[in-house]
C-alpha positions, 0 to 999 in steps of 0.5 A: 500500500502506497500513498499514491495508490490511496490518492488514486483510489479516492480520485476514482471514487473509491471508499478508503478503509480506516487503515488506509486513512490512518496510514496516510494521516499518520505518515503526513504528521510524521513527515513521511508523506509530503505536502503535495501528496496530502494536498492531492488527497484533500482535493480528491476528498473535496471533489469525491466526498467521503462516506460517513464511515470514512469521515468517522475514521478520519476524525478518529485518526486526527483525534488520536494523533494527540492528547485527549483531556481527562475532565472526569474530575469535573462532576458537572455535565460537560456540554460545549457549543461550536459555531462554524463561524460568522461575522459578529459572532460573539455568542461563546463569550456569553454562553459559556459563563451563562450555562456554567451559572446554570450548573453545567460545565462548558469547556470550550476549545476555540480557534482564531479567526481567518478571513471574514470569520472572527475567532473567539480566541482573538476576542478573548485576548482583547481583554488585557492579560487574558490568556487564550493558551492554557496547558491541560492541567490549567484548563482543567483547573479553570473549568473545575473552579468556575464551570467554564474555560475558553482556550485555544487548542494546544499543540498537543491536541489534534496535531494532525488537524493543525497541520492539515488545516494549514494545507487546506487553506492553501489548497482550496479545500476548506469547504469540504464537509468531511474535512470540516467535520473531522477538523471540528470534532477531532478537537472537540472530542479531545476536550472530554465532552458529554455533549455538544450543540452545533451552530451551523451558519448559513448565508453570505457571511458563512462557509455554507452559502445555502440552506441545503449545504448547511443542513448537510453539514449539521446532519453530518456533524450530529451523525459523526458525533453519535458514532463517538457516543457524544450527545449532539444537536444543531441549529442552523442560523442566518448569516446574511447580515452580521450577528449583533451590531459589533464586528471586531474583537474588543467591540464584540467583547463589549457587546458580550458584556452588555448581553450578560448584563441584560442590555445586549442586541435582541438577536444576540440574546435570542441565539444565546437563549436558543443554544442555551436551552439545547445545552441545558436540556442535553445536560439534564438540567431542565425538564422542558424548553420553557424551564431552561429558558426561564433559568437562563434568563434568571441567571442573566437578570441576577448578574450571576452569568456576568460574575461567572464571566469575570471569574473565568477571565480572572482565572485566565489572567485577565483584568476582570475589573475592566469588564465593569467599564468595558468601554475602555477596551476599544481605543481605535485611533481613527473612525469614520461613518458610513452614511446612507446615500438616500432615505429608506429602509435597509434592504441589505447589510451584507455580512460578507462585505462587512466581514471583508471590511473588518479585515481591511480595518485590521480586525481580521487576518488573511493568513493565520500568522498575521497579527490583528488590531484588537481595537479595530472593527465596525459598529453596525447601526442599521440592519435589515428592516431599519429606516435611515434618513439620507446622510444618517450613519449606517455604521461606524468604522474604527481603525488605527490609521486613516489608510486602513479606513480608506481601504475598508470604507468602500467595502462597507458602503457597498454592504448596505442598500436602502430602498422604499420597500421595507424588507422583513429581517431574515429569521435568525434560527432557521432550523433545529436538529 
């Protein structure tokens, strides 16, 4: 059996055995198989697809390439949430401490942003001193003490995914559903979870542009999770316009804090509660959706969820006191408005273009090794269905230099369209599994 024969088998539409997948992935991690052969296999998978069994084998091999955390000392039910990535998606920052305040544990292994999709790790590190890199023992300690931790995957967790992901980005195979599923679950299964809820984004600002593709991804994630005896559910949510109003790392932390204090945007709160309900029911902490929703709302209204967030930040080295005055987090050097060119209702607030504008402002990265500006980003003041007068700001742009503003302003302006007809805002939660 050679790497070339395995590539040819998948190229011709064959089904790879678990042994073949393991041989190839392990050989690549060790350096015995070169980048060009792995890139060829990835492209064959992207074109030909994988059966459920192949996807399970790929996930298992990538998982077993590294460390699996032992969280058995944490007696709470361990339930996570994973988003496939969107523009303005700061839900994890709200949801982890919220479900922890309700009695579950939320050990979240998260990633950095790439392209238009923001990364939870980048947002967390916008808080001065807060460390997104934790060793296994420290990760367990934080989860044990406050019920939640948000951290990036260490180099010891799923190293096969780390190496393969970089090649996927360079070889145009990021959107392949089997590769997405194996990448997500190889890291999530390493966290020693009891259950997980997937938030699969759909639309202009998401990897999955159509509802059909989003449903297929959600179904595959749930099915493969089941093969590992991991309880799983999913929601499919709209990403044709940004989630909330803040896009950019420090700005999104501020909005997350406002949501934890009960003053956040309606759509951020709606999605937080929808995901939280599924997590609490999966954990066995609520007898019904209504009971779960009441518990979640109570923990926000009482301030317990916000205090839990501050505790987590403090345990991870961050300046938790600063969260009581979060406006001090964002200190962009220059700003400018994007104004409505004519009066009317907002008919489009294109998440993809807004996400691209945020990258140009410095809030996102085009390559994983790029540095980002935590203070940069946008505040979207008008969303689909809102009315704007001619000359009224639709959004504010924040950056460290006038040059970055100029580069982003055209993209941000093109993201909006106003007209005389009022468009109904898209339904946020499109489907549940």
